[in-house]
LOMI-245354 format. One record per residue (C-alpha): residue number from 1; residue in three letters; x, y, z. Coordinates in Angstrom, 1 decimal. Layout:
<gudrens>
GUDREN,n,res,east,north,up
GUDREN,NUM,ALA,X,Y,Z
...
</gudrens>
This chain:
<gudrens>
GUDREN,n,res,east,north,up
GUDREN,1,MET,0.0,0.0,0.0
GUDREN,2,ASN,2.8,2.4,0.7
GUDREN,3,TRP,4.5,1.8,-2.6
GUDREN,4,GLY,1.2,2.5,-4.3
GUDREN,5,ILE,0.8,5.8,-2.5
GUDREN,6,LEU,4.3,6.7,-3.4
GUDREN,7,LEU,3.7,5.9,-7.1
GUDREN,8,ILE,0.5,8.0,-7.2
GUDREN,9,VAL,2.3,10.9,-5.5
GUDREN,10,LEU,5.1,10.7,-8.1
GUDREN,11,LEU,2.7,10.5,-10.9
GUDREN,12,GLY,0.8,13.4,-9.6
GUDREN,13,SER,3.9,15.5,-9.3
GUDREN,14,LEU,5.0,14.7,-12.9
GUDREN,15,ALA,1.6,15.1,-14.6
GUDREN,16,VAL,1.0,18.3,-16.5
GUDREN,17,GLY,-2.4,19.7,-17.0
GUDREN,18,GLY,-5.6,20.0,-15.1
GUDREN,19,GLY,-7.1,16.6,-15.8
GUDREN,20,ILE,-4.2,14.5,-14.7
GUDREN,21,GLY,-3.7,16.6,-11.5
GUDREN,22,PHE,-7.4,16.3,-10.6
GUDREN,23,SER,-7.3,12.6,-11.0
GUDREN,24,VAL,-4.2,12.3,-9.0
GUDREN,25,ARG,-5.7,14.4,-6.1
GUDREN,26,ARG,-8.8,12.2,-6.0
GUDREN,27,LEU,-6.7,9.1,-5.8
GUDREN,28,ILE,-4.7,10.6,-2.9
GUDREN,29,ASP,-7.8,11.7,-1.0
GUDREN,30,LYS,-9.3,8.2,-1.3
GUDREN,31,SER,-6.0,6.6,-0.1
GUDREN,32,ARG,-5.9,9.0,2.9
GUDREN,33,LEU,-9.5,8.3,3.8
GUDREN,34,GLY,-8.9,4.5,3.8
GUDREN,35,THR,-5.9,4.9,6.0
GUDREN,36,ALA,-7.7,7.1,8.6
GUDREN,37,GLU,-10.5,4.6,8.9
GUDREN,38,GLY,-8.0,1.9,9.6
GUDREN,39,LEU,-6.3,3.9,12.2
GUDREN,40,ALA,-9.6,4.8,13.8
GUDREN,41,LYS,-10.6,1.2,14.1
GUDREN,42,LYS,-7.2,0.3,15.5
GUDREN,43,ILE,-7.5,3.1,18.1
GUDREN,44,ILE,-10.9,2.0,19.0
GUDREN,45,GLU,-9.8,-1.6,19.5
GUDREN,46,ASP,-6.8,-0.5,21.5
GUDREN,47,ALA,-9.0,1.7,23.7
GUDREN,48,LYS,-11.4,-1.2,24.3
GUDREN,49,LYS,-8.5,-3.5,25.3
GUDREN,50,GLU,-7.1,-0.8,27.6
GUDREN,51,ALA,-10.5,-0.2,29.1
GUDREN,52,GLU,-10.9,-3.9,29.8
GUDREN,53,THR,-7.4,-4.0,31.3
GUDREN,54,LEU,-8.2,-1.0,33.5
GUDREN,55,SER,-11.5,-2.4,34.5
GUDREN,56,LYS,-9.9,-5.7,35.5
GUDREN,57,GLU,-7.1,-3.8,37.4
GUDREN,58,ALA,-9.8,-1.6,39.2
GUDREN,59,ALA,-11.7,-4.7,40.1
GUDREN,60,LEU,-8.6,-6.3,41.5
GUDREN,61,GLN,-7.7,-3.1,43.3
GUDREN,62,ALA,-11.2,-2.9,44.8
GUDREN,63,LYS,-11.0,-6.5,45.9
GUDREN,64,ASP,-7.6,-5.8,47.5
GUDREN,65,ASN,-8.9,-2.7,49.3
GUDREN,66,LEU,-11.9,-4.6,50.5
GUDREN,67,LEU,-9.8,-7.4,51.8
GUDREN,68,GLN,-7.4,-5.0,53.5
GUDREN,69,ALA,-10.3,-3.1,55.0
GUDREN,70,LYS,-11.8,-6.3,56.2
GUDREN,71,VAL,-8.5,-7.3,57.9
GUDREN,72,GLU,-8.1,-3.9,59.6
GUDREN,73,PHE,-11.7,-4.1,60.7
GUDREN,74,GLU,-11.2,-7.5,62.2
GUDREN,75,LYS,-8.0,-6.3,64.0
GUDREN,76,GLU,-9.6,-3.2,65.3
GUDREN,77,SER,-12.6,-5.3,66.4
GUDREN,78,ARG,-10.3,-7.7,68.3
GUDREN,79,GLU,-8.6,-4.7,70.1
GUDREN,80,LYS,-11.9,-3.1,71.0
GUDREN,81,ARG,-13.1,-6.5,72.3
GUDREN,82,LYS,-10.0,-6.8,74.5
GUDREN,83,GLU,-10.4,-3.3,75.9
GUDREN,84,PHE,-14.1,-4.0,76.5
GUDREN,85,GLN,-13.1,-7.2,78.3
GUDREN,86,LYS,-10.6,-5.3,80.4
GUDREN,87,SER,-13.1,-2.6,81.3
GUDREN,88,GLU,-15.6,-5.3,82.1
GUDREN,89,ARG,-13.1,-7.0,84.5
GUDREN,90,ARG,-12.3,-3.6,86.2
GUDREN,91,ILE,-16.0,-2.9,86.6
GUDREN,92,LEU,-16.5,-6.3,88.2
GUDREN,93,GLN,-13.5,-5.7,90.5
GUDREN,94,ARG,-14.9,-2.4,91.5
GUDREN,95,GLU,-18.3,-3.8,92.1
GUDREN,96,GLU,-16.7,-6.5,94.4
GUDREN,97,SER,-14.7,-3.8,96.2
GUDREN,98,LEU,-17.8,-1.7,96.7
GUDREN,99,ASP,-19.7,-4.7,98.0
GUDREN,100,LYS,-16.9,-5.3,100.5
GUDREN,101,LYS,-16.9,-1.6,101.6
GUDREN,102,VAL,-20.6,-1.6,101.9
GUDREN,103,ASP,-20.4,-4.7,104.1
GUDREN,104,LEU,-17.6,-3.0,106.2
GUDREN,105,LEU,-19.7,0.2,106.5
GUDREN,106,ASP,-22.6,-1.9,107.7
GUDREN,107,ARG,-20.5,-3.5,110.3
GUDREN,108,LYS,-19.0,-0.2,111.4
GUDREN,109,GLU,-22.5,1.3,111.6
GUDREN,110,ASN,-23.6,-1.5,113.7
GUDREN,111,GLU,-20.5,-1.1,116.0
GUDREN,112,LEU,-21.1,2.7,116.2
GUDREN,113,SER,-24.7,2.1,117.1
GUDREN,114,ARG,-23.6,-0.3,119.9
GUDREN,115,ARG,-21.0,2.1,121.2
GUDREN,116,GLU,-23.5,5.0,121.1
GUDREN,117,LYS,-25.9,3.0,123.2
GUDREN,118,ALA,-23.0,2.2,125.6
GUDREN,119,LEU,-21.9,5.9,125.8
GUDREN,120,SER,-25.5,7.0,126.4
GUDREN,121,GLN,-25.6,4.6,129.4
GUDREN,122,LYS,-22.2,5.8,130.6
GUDREN,123,GLU,-23.2,9.4,130.2
GUDREN,124,LYS,-26.3,8.8,132.2
GUDREN,125,SER,-24.2,7.1,134.9
GUDREN,126,VAL,-21.7,10.0,134.9
GUDREN,127,LEU,-24.5,12.5,135.3
GUDREN,128,GLU,-25.9,10.6,138.2
GUDREN,129,LYS,-22.4,10.5,139.8
GUDREN,130,GLN,-21.9,14.2,139.1
GUDREN,131,ASN,-25.1,15.0,140.8
GUDREN,132,GLU,-24.0,12.8,143.7
GUDREN,133,TYR,-20.6,14.5,143.8
GUDREN,134,ASN,-22.2,17.9,143.8
GUDREN,135,THR,-24.4,16.9,146.6
GUDREN,136,LEU,-21.4,15.5,148.6
GUDREN,137,VAL,-19.3,18.6,147.9
GUDREN,138,GLY,-22.1,20.9,149.0
GUDREN,139,GLU,-22.5,18.9,152.2
GUDREN,140,ALA,-18.7,18.9,152.8
GUDREN,141,ARG,-18.6,22.7,152.1
GUDREN,142,ILE,-21.3,23.2,154.7
GUDREN,143,LYS,-19.5,21.1,157.2
GUDREN,144,LEU,-16.1,22.8,156.6
GUDREN,145,GLU,-17.7,26.2,156.9
GUDREN,146,LYS,-19.2,25.2,160.2
GUDREN,147,LEU,-15.9,23.7,161.4
GUDREN,148,SER,-13.6,26.5,160.2
GUDREN,149,ALA,-16.0,29.3,160.8
GUDREN,150,ILE,-15.2,30.9,157.4
GUDREN,151,THR,-17.0,31.0,154.2
GUDREN,152,SER,-15.9,29.2,151.0
GUDREN,153,ALA,-15.1,32.6,149.4
GUDREN,154,GLU,-12.8,33.5,152.3
GUDREN,155,ALA,-11.1,30.0,152.2
GUDREN,156,LYS,-10.6,30.5,148.4
GUDREN,157,ARG,-9.1,33.9,149.0
GUDREN,158,GLN,-6.7,32.5,151.7
GUDREN,159,LEU,-5.7,29.6,149.4
GUDREN,160,LEU,-5.0,31.9,146.5
GUDREN,161,GLU,-3.0,34.2,148.8
GUDREN,162,MET,-1.0,31.3,150.1
GUDREN,163,MET,-0.3,30.0,146.5
GUDREN,164,LYS,0.7,33.6,145.5
GUDREN,165,ASN,3.2,33.8,148.3
GUDREN,166,GLU,4.6,30.4,147.5
GUDREN,167,ALA,4.9,31.4,143.9
GUDREN,168,LYS,6.7,34.5,144.8
GUDREN,169,HIS,9.1,32.6,147.1
GUDREN,170,GLU,9.8,30.0,144.3
GUDREN,171,ALA,10.3,32.8,141.8
GUDREN,172,ALA,12.7,34.6,144.2
GUDREN,173,LYS,14.6,31.3,144.6
GUDREN,174,MET,14.8,30.8,140.9
GUDREN,175,ILE,15.9,34.4,140.3
GUDREN,176,LYS,18.6,34.0,142.9
GUDREN,177,GLN,19.8,30.7,141.4
GUDREN,178,VAL,19.9,32.2,138.0
GUDREN,179,GLU,21.9,35.2,139.2
GUDREN,180,GLU,24.3,33.0,141.1
GUDREN,181,ASP,24.8,30.8,138.1
GUDREN,182,ALA,25.3,33.8,135.8
GUDREN,183,LYS,27.8,35.3,138.3
GUDREN,184,GLU,29.6,32.0,138.6
GUDREN,185,GLN,29.8,31.6,134.8
GUDREN,186,ALA,31.0,35.2,134.4
GUDREN,187,GLU,33.6,34.8,137.1
GUDREN,188,LYS,34.9,31.6,135.5
GUDREN,189,ASN,35.2,33.3,132.1
GUDREN,190,ALA,36.8,36.4,133.7
GUDREN,191,LYS,39.3,34.2,135.6
GUDREN,192,LYS,40.1,32.3,132.4
GUDREN,193,ILE,40.8,35.4,130.4
GUDREN,194,ILE,42.8,37.1,133.1
GUDREN,195,GLY,44.8,33.9,133.8
GUDREN,196,LEU,45.5,33.5,130.1
GUDREN,197,ALA,46.7,37.1,129.9
GUDREN,198,ILE,49.0,36.6,132.8
GUDREN,199,GLN,50.3,33.3,131.4
GUDREN,200,ARG,51.1,34.8,128.0
GUDREN,201,TYR,52.9,37.8,129.4
GUDREN,202,ALA,56.1,37.5,131.3
GUDREN,203,GLY,57.2,40.8,132.9
GUDREN,204,ASP,60.4,41.8,134.6
GUDREN,205,TYR,60.7,41.9,138.4
GUDREN,206,ALA,60.9,45.2,140.1
GUDREN,207,VAL,64.1,46.2,141.8
GUDREN,208,GLU,65.2,48.9,144.1
GUDREN,209,SER,65.4,52.3,142.3
GUDREN,210,SER,68.8,53.9,142.5
GUDREN,211,VAL,68.6,56.8,140.0
GUDREN,212,SER,69.0,59.4,142.6
GUDREN,213,VAL,72.4,58.2,143.9
GUDREN,214,VAL,75.7,58.9,142.2
GUDREN,215,ASN,78.7,57.0,143.4
GUDREN,216,LEU,82.0,58.8,143.9
GUDREN,217,PRO,85.5,57.4,143.4
GUDREN,218,ASN,86.6,59.0,146.7
GUDREN,219,ASP,85.4,61.4,149.3
GUDREN,220,GLU,87.8,64.2,148.0
GUDREN,221,MET,85.6,64.5,145.0
GUDREN,222,LYS,82.8,66.0,147.2
GUDREN,223,GLY,84.9,69.1,147.8
GUDREN,224,ARG,85.5,69.6,144.1
GUDREN,225,ILE,81.8,69.2,143.4
GUDREN,226,ILE,81.1,71.9,146.0
GUDREN,227,GLY,83.8,74.2,144.6
GUDREN,228,ARG,85.2,77.4,145.9
GUDREN,229,GLU,82.5,79.1,148.1
GUDREN,230,GLY,80.0,76.5,146.7
GUDREN,231,ARG,79.9,78.0,143.2
GUDREN,232,ASN,80.1,74.5,141.5
GUDREN,233,ILE,77.2,73.0,143.4
GUDREN,234,ARG,75.1,76.1,143.0
GUDREN,235,THR,75.7,76.1,139.2
GUDREN,236,ILE,74.8,72.4,139.0
GUDREN,237,GLU,71.6,72.9,141.0
GUDREN,238,SER,70.5,76.0,139.1
GUDREN,239,ALA,71.3,74.4,135.7
GUDREN,240,THR,69.6,71.1,136.4
GUDREN,241,GLY,66.9,72.1,138.9
GUDREN,242,VAL,67.9,69.3,141.2
GUDREN,243,ASP,69.1,69.5,144.8
GUDREN,244,LEU,72.5,67.9,145.6
GUDREN,245,ILE,72.8,66.4,149.0
GUDREN,246,ILE,76.4,66.0,150.1
GUDREN,247,ASP,76.5,64.6,153.6
GUDREN,248,ASP,78.6,62.1,155.5
GUDREN,249,THR,77.4,59.2,153.3
GUDREN,250,PRO,80.7,57.6,152.1
GUDREN,251,GLY,81.4,57.6,148.4
GUDREN,252,ALA,78.0,58.9,147.3
GUDREN,253,VAL,76.1,62.0,146.4
GUDREN,254,ILE,72.2,62.0,146.6
GUDREN,255,LEU,70.2,63.8,143.9
GUDREN,256,SER,66.8,65.1,145.2
GUDREN,257,GLY,64.0,66.4,143.0
GUDREN,258,HIS,60.4,65.6,142.0
GUDREN,259,ASN,61.1,65.8,138.3
GUDREN,260,PRO,62.7,62.5,137.1
GUDREN,261,ILE,63.9,64.0,133.9
GUDREN,262,ARG,65.9,66.6,135.6
GUDREN,263,ARG,67.2,64.1,138.1
GUDREN,264,GLU,68.4,61.9,135.1
GUDREN,265,VAL,70.1,64.9,133.5
GUDREN,266,ALA,71.8,65.8,136.8
GUDREN,267,ARG,73.0,62.2,137.2
GUDREN,268,ILE,74.5,62.2,133.7
GUDREN,269,VAL,76.1,65.6,134.3
GUDREN,270,LEU,77.6,64.6,137.6
GUDREN,271,GLU,79.0,61.3,136.3
GUDREN,272,ARG,80.6,63.0,133.3
GUDREN,273,LEU,82.1,65.8,135.4
GUDREN,274,ILE,83.5,63.2,137.8
GUDREN,275,ALA,85.0,61.2,134.9
GUDREN,276,ASP,86.4,64.3,133.2
GUDREN,277,GLY,87.8,65.9,136.3
GUDREN,278,ARG,87.2,69.4,135.0
GUDREN,279,ILE,84.5,70.9,137.3
GUDREN,280,HIS,83.8,74.6,136.9
GUDREN,281,PRO,80.7,76.7,136.0
GUDREN,282,GLY,81.5,76.9,132.3
GUDREN,283,ARG,82.2,73.2,131.9
GUDREN,284,ILE,79.1,72.4,134.0
GUDREN,285,GLU,76.8,74.5,131.7
GUDREN,286,GLU,78.3,72.8,128.6
GUDREN,287,VAL,77.8,69.3,130.0
GUDREN,288,VAL,74.2,70.2,131.1
GUDREN,289,ASN,73.3,71.3,127.5
GUDREN,290,LYS,74.7,68.1,126.0
GUDREN,291,ALA,73.0,65.9,128.7
GUDREN,292,ASN,69.6,67.7,128.0
GUDREN,293,GLN,70.0,66.9,124.3
GUDREN,294,GLU,70.9,63.3,124.9
GUDREN,295,VAL,68.0,62.8,127.3
GUDREN,296,GLU,65.5,64.4,124.9
GUDREN,297,SER,66.8,62.1,122.1
GUDREN,298,SER,66.6,59.1,124.5
GUDREN,299,ILE,63.0,60.1,125.3
GUDREN,300,LYS,62.0,60.3,121.6
GUDREN,301,GLU,63.6,57.0,120.9
GUDREN,302,ALA,61.9,55.3,123.8
GUDREN,303,GLY,58.5,56.6,122.7
GUDREN,304,ASP,59.0,55.5,119.1
GUDREN,305,GLN,60.3,52.1,120.3
GUDREN,306,ALA,57.2,51.6,122.5
GUDREN,307,ALA,54.8,52.5,119.7
GUDREN,308,PHE,56.7,50.2,117.4
GUDREN,309,ASP,56.7,47.3,119.9
GUDREN,310,ILE,53.0,47.7,120.6
GUDREN,311,GLY,52.1,48.1,116.9
GUDREN,312,VAL,50.1,51.4,117.2
GUDREN,313,HIS,50.5,54.1,114.6
GUDREN,314,GLY,49.4,57.7,114.1
GUDREN,315,ILE,50.3,58.9,117.6
GUDREN,316,HIS,51.0,62.6,117.9
GUDREN,317,PRO,54.7,63.4,118.4
GUDREN,318,GLU,54.0,65.1,121.7
GUDREN,319,ILE,52.3,62.0,123.0
GUDREN,320,VAL,55.3,59.9,121.8
GUDREN,321,LYS,57.5,62.2,123.9
GUDREN,322,LEU,55.3,61.8,126.9
GUDREN,323,ILE,55.5,58.0,126.5
GUDREN,324,GLY,59.3,58.2,126.4
GUDREN,325,ARG,59.4,60.4,129.6
GUDREN,326,LEU,57.7,57.6,131.5
GUDREN,327,LYS,61.0,55.7,131.1
GUDREN,328,TYR,62.3,57.9,134.0
GUDREN,329,ARG,59.2,57.7,136.1
GUDREN,330,THR,58.6,55.0,138.8
GUDREN,331,SER,55.6,54.1,140.9
GUDREN,332,TYR,56.1,51.9,144.0
GUDREN,333,SER,59.6,51.0,142.5
GUDREN,334,GLN,57.8,49.9,139.3
GUDREN,335,ASN,59.0,51.6,136.1
GUDREN,336,VAL,56.0,53.3,134.6
GUDREN,337,TYR,57.3,52.9,131.0
GUDREN,338,GLN,57.6,49.1,131.4
GUDREN,339,HIS,54.3,49.1,133.3
GUDREN,340,SER,52.5,50.9,130.3
GUDREN,341,LEU,53.9,48.4,127.8
GUDREN,342,GLU,52.8,45.5,130.1
GUDREN,343,VAL,49.3,46.9,130.4
GUDREN,344,SER,49.1,47.4,126.7
GUDREN,345,PHE,50.1,43.7,126.0
GUDREN,346,ILE,47.6,42.4,128.6
GUDREN,347,CYS,44.8,44.6,127.2
GUDREN,348,GLY,45.5,43.2,123.7
GUDREN,349,ILE,45.4,39.6,125.0
GUDREN,350,MET,42.1,40.1,126.8
GUDREN,351,ALA,40.6,42.1,124.0
GUDREN,352,ALA,41.4,39.2,121.6
GUDREN,353,GLU,39.7,36.7,124.0
GUDREN,354,LEU,36.6,39.0,124.3
GUDREN,355,GLY,36.4,39.8,120.6
GUDREN,356,LEU,37.1,43.5,121.0
GUDREN,357,ASN,39.2,45.9,119.0
GUDREN,358,ILE,42.8,44.7,119.7
GUDREN,359,LYS,44.7,47.7,118.3
GUDREN,360,GLN,42.4,50.2,120.1
GUDREN,361,SER,42.8,48.3,123.4
GUDREN,362,LYS,46.6,48.2,123.1
GUDREN,363,ARG,46.6,52.0,122.4
GUDREN,364,ALA,44.5,52.7,125.5
GUDREN,365,GLY,46.7,50.5,127.6
GUDREN,366,LEU,49.9,52.2,126.4
GUDREN,367,LEU,48.6,55.7,127.0
GUDREN,368,HIS,46.7,55.1,130.2
GUDREN,369,ASP,49.4,56.6,132.4
GUDREN,370,ILE,50.8,59.4,130.2
GUDREN,371,GLY,49.5,61.8,132.8
GUDREN,372,LYS,52.3,60.6,135.2
GUDREN,373,ALA,54.8,62.1,132.7
GUDREN,374,VAL,53.8,65.6,133.8
GUDREN,375,ASP,51.8,65.1,137.0
GUDREN,376,TYR,54.5,66.9,139.0
GUDREN,377,GLU,54.0,70.0,136.7
GUDREN,378,VAL,50.2,70.1,136.4
GUDREN,379,GLU,47.5,70.0,139.1
GUDREN,380,GLY,45.2,67.1,139.3
GUDREN,381,SER,45.3,63.3,139.2
GUDREN,382,HIS,47.3,61.6,136.5
GUDREN,383,ALA,44.1,60.0,135.0
GUDREN,384,VAL,42.5,63.4,134.5
GUDREN,385,ILE,45.7,64.9,133.2
GUDREN,386,GLY,46.2,62.1,130.8
GUDREN,387,ARG,42.6,62.3,129.5
GUDREN,388,ASP,43.0,66.0,128.8
GUDREN,389,LEU,46.3,65.5,127.0
GUDREN,390,ALA,44.9,62.6,124.9
GUDREN,391,LYS,41.9,64.8,123.9
GUDREN,392,LYS,44.2,67.7,123.1
GUDREN,393,TYR,46.3,65.7,120.7
GUDREN,394,GLY,43.5,64.0,118.9
GUDREN,395,GLU,43.2,60.6,120.3
GUDREN,396,PRO,39.9,58.6,119.7
GUDREN,397,GLN,37.1,59.3,122.1
GUDREN,398,GLU,37.1,55.7,123.4
GUDREN,399,VAL,40.8,55.9,124.2
GUDREN,400,VAL,40.3,59.3,126.0
GUDREN,401,GLU,37.4,57.9,128.1
GUDREN,402,ALA,39.5,54.8,129.0
GUDREN,403,ILE,42.5,56.9,130.1
GUDREN,404,GLY,40.3,59.2,132.2
GUDREN,405,GLY,38.2,56.4,133.8
GUDREN,406,HIS,40.7,53.6,134.5
GUDREN,407,HIS,40.7,54.5,138.2
GUDREN,408,ASP,36.9,55.1,138.6
GUDREN,409,ASP,34.7,52.9,140.7
GUDREN,410,ASN,32.2,52.8,137.8
GUDREN,411,PRO,34.2,53.0,134.5
GUDREN,412,PRO,32.4,54.9,131.8
GUDREN,413,ALA,33.0,52.3,129.0
GUDREN,414,LEU,34.0,48.7,128.3
GUDREN,415,LEU,37.5,49.7,127.2
GUDREN,416,ALA,38.0,51.6,130.5
GUDREN,417,VAL,37.1,48.4,132.4
GUDREN,418,LEU,39.6,46.4,130.3
GUDREN,419,VAL,42.4,49.0,131.0
GUDREN,420,GLN,41.5,49.0,134.7
GUDREN,421,ALA,41.7,45.2,134.9
GUDREN,422,ALA,45.1,45.2,133.0
GUDREN,423,ASP,46.4,48.0,135.1
GUDREN,424,ALA,45.5,46.1,138.3
GUDREN,425,LEU,47.1,42.9,137.0
GUDREN,426,SER,50.3,44.6,136.0
GUDREN,427,GLY,50.6,46.4,139.4
GUDREN,428,ALA,49.5,43.5,141.6
GUDREN,429,ARG,51.1,40.5,140.0
GUDREN,430,PRO,53.9,38.8,142.0
GUDREN,431,GLY,57.2,40.6,141.5
GUDREN,432,ALA,55.8,43.7,139.8
GUDREN,433,ARG,56.5,45.9,142.8
GUDREN,434,ARG,58.9,45.2,145.6
GUDREN,435,GLU,56.4,45.8,148.3
GUDREN,436,MET,53.8,43.6,146.6
GUDREN,437,LEU,56.3,40.8,146.2
GUDREN,438,GLU,56.9,40.7,149.9
GUDREN,439,THR,53.2,40.8,150.7
GUDREN,440,TYR,52.6,38.0,148.2
GUDREN,441,VAL,55.2,35.7,149.7
GUDREN,442,LYS,54.0,36.4,153.2
GUDREN,443,ARG,50.4,35.6,152.2
GUDREN,444,LEU,51.4,32.3,150.8
GUDREN,445,GLU,53.3,31.4,154.0
GUDREN,446,ASP,50.3,32.5,156.2
GUDREN,447,LEU,47.9,30.3,154.2
GUDREN,448,GLU,50.1,27.2,154.7
GUDREN,449,ARG,50.6,28.1,158.3
GUDREN,450,ILE,46.9,28.3,159.0
GUDREN,451,ALA,46.2,25.0,157.3
GUDREN,452,ASN,49.0,23.2,159.3
GUDREN,453,THR,47.4,24.3,162.6
GUDREN,454,PHE,44.6,21.8,162.2
GUDREN,455,GLY,44.9,18.2,163.4
GUDREN,456,GLY,45.3,15.4,160.9
GUDREN,457,VAL,46.9,17.7,158.3
GUDREN,458,GLU,49.9,16.1,156.7
GUDREN,459,LYS,50.9,18.7,154.1
GUDREN,460,SER,49.5,22.0,152.7
GUDREN,461,TYR,50.3,23.9,149.5
GUDREN,462,ALA,49.3,27.4,148.5
GUDREN,463,ILE,49.0,27.4,144.7
GUDREN,464,GLN,47.7,29.6,141.9
GUDREN,465,ALA,49.2,32.8,143.4
GUDREN,466,GLY,47.4,32.2,146.7
GUDREN,467,ARG,44.0,31.7,145.1
GUDREN,468,GLU,43.8,28.0,146.1
GUDREN,469,LEU,44.9,26.1,149.2
GUDREN,470,ARG,45.3,22.4,148.9
GUDREN,471,VAL,45.4,20.4,152.1
GUDREN,472,ILE,46.5,16.8,152.2
GUDREN,473,VAL,45.2,15.0,155.4
GUDREN,474,LYS,46.1,11.6,156.9
GUDREN,475,SER,43.5,9.1,156.0
GUDREN,476,ASP,43.8,7.2,159.3
GUDREN,477,LYS,42.9,10.3,161.3
GUDREN,478,VAL,40.5,12.2,159.1
GUDREN,479,ALA,37.4,10.5,157.7
GUDREN,480,ASP,35.6,11.4,154.5
GUDREN,481,GLU,32.8,13.3,156.4
GUDREN,482,ASP,35.5,15.1,158.5
GUDREN,483,ALA,37.2,16.3,155.4
GUDREN,484,VAL,34.1,18.4,154.5
GUDREN,485,VAL,34.0,19.9,157.9
GUDREN,486,LEU,37.8,20.5,157.9
GUDREN,487,SER,37.6,22.5,154.6
GUDREN,488,LYS,34.9,24.8,156.0
GUDREN,489,GLU,36.8,25.3,159.3
GUDREN,490,ILE,40.1,26.2,157.4
GUDREN,491,ALA,38.1,28.6,155.1
GUDREN,492,LYS,36.6,30.3,158.1
GUDREN,493,LYS,39.9,30.8,159.8
GUDREN,494,VAL,41.5,32.1,156.6
GUDREN,495,GLU,38.6,34.7,156.3
GUDREN,496,SER,39.1,35.8,159.9
GUDREN,497,GLU,42.9,36.1,160.0
GUDREN,498,LEU,44.0,37.2,156.5
GUDREN,499,SER,43.2,40.0,154.1
GUDREN,500,TYR,43.4,39.2,150.4
GUDREN,501,PRO,41.7,40.1,147.1
GUDREN,502,GLY,39.1,37.9,145.6
GUDREN,503,GLN,38.6,34.5,147.2
GUDREN,504,VAL,40.7,31.5,148.3
GUDREN,505,LYS,39.6,28.0,147.4
GUDREN,506,VAL,40.3,25.4,150.1
GUDREN,507,THR,40.6,21.8,148.9
GUDREN,508,VAL,41.0,19.0,151.3
GUDREN,509,ILE,42.4,15.8,149.8
GUDREN,510,ARG,42.0,12.5,151.6
GUDREN,511,GLU,43.6,9.5,150.0
GUDREN,512,THR,43.1,5.8,150.9
GUDREN,513,ARG,45.4,3.2,149.6
GUDREN,514,ALA,44.9,-0.6,149.7
GUDREN,515,ILE,48.2,-2.5,149.3
GUDREN,516,GLU,48.6,-6.2,148.9
GUDREN,517,TYR,51.6,-8.3,147.7
GUDREN,518,ALA,51.3,-11.3,145.3
GUDREN,519,LYS,53.7,-14.1,146.4
</gudrens>
């Protein structure tokens, strides 16, 4: 068929003239028409086949979907059935539990009803007994009023008054006990702090003061010191402000004067003149000037050294000089400069134990006696003079109050109490002052002597600076009960015969030993 179409096309293209061309076109149109009809039939057949195929596939797909839906429905139905069964079991369990609770409530209700009946009966019985009791109380009250001749209101008032008095008495006893306990505890703490301060500070022992005596190489030197018509001694006295006492005392000249600085200058001058051998008014004035400069320099160094040792700073230079001047001042043979350092150290130790300001406490302790540096020049007590000087040179108000009140019976501030205690410790400790040392030793001897006067005492020891007396007795002569009586008797005798600060603890020790030998 294709070759025929091609031939016709070729013939149509080669033909010339209208007849041939028309014939050819008709042949071509018929050929095309036949081809189109064939194609249409083929398409229709293919479409039918494809439609059948699609229809079959759709039917298969529908069957598959139906089968899958059926499977899922059955699965879901099984799960729902299981859940329903579980719910049904839970409901059954709850019903059983509710049945049990209902039974229990019924039993409890029956029990409560029974108890309620019993309580009603008891209440009735109690009411009857209450009425009987009220009747008896009324009868007893009437009998008591007849016997005591007072009404119940009066008896109640007396009873309340008696109870009130007893309560007051008990309260007073409790208050007294609390006060005694508080005092005892405070005393223990105070003793502990003071004892610790004394233990941690070791001061020098006081010795006899000899600053007013100058030794001479020979008695001929006395005449040279006096000079022709007494001009040398008059020059020394006028230049130093100190009186020279030249008497029959062999090999010594006594310097007399209230001002310790002048006395120190006079001592230095006299020793240098004696060593030099040139004693005349011009030389005396030259040596006095040099000695004054040396003493002033020594005073400044002593004040700086004290401030450095204590660790306080910012002290006014004039206050530093006053501290240095205390180096030449004594009180009951105790050097005031060393005493001030000692008080400062003790104040610092006690302040540390009490949780107070350590530096301020040391500062107050160091400056508490600065008034003694000029008390021979200014009227008033050294505490008041020192307070005014400290205030003048810008010391803190707490330090000023502590300096001014360290000798008051009621110190104005806590720092003043601390300084007062440290001052008393420094002055009263054994060895601080020569007179106190002698008194201290004698008191210890007297304590032991009093204890030894009692029968049955074997040994006695005064310990803790005379604060405690330990007495060892013979066990074959003193029983345990007698030891208590003996301690009280010794304490009473100590109170009556001795004078001492604080209190003395008397401890009687009785020891019993059982000895046997293993053979």
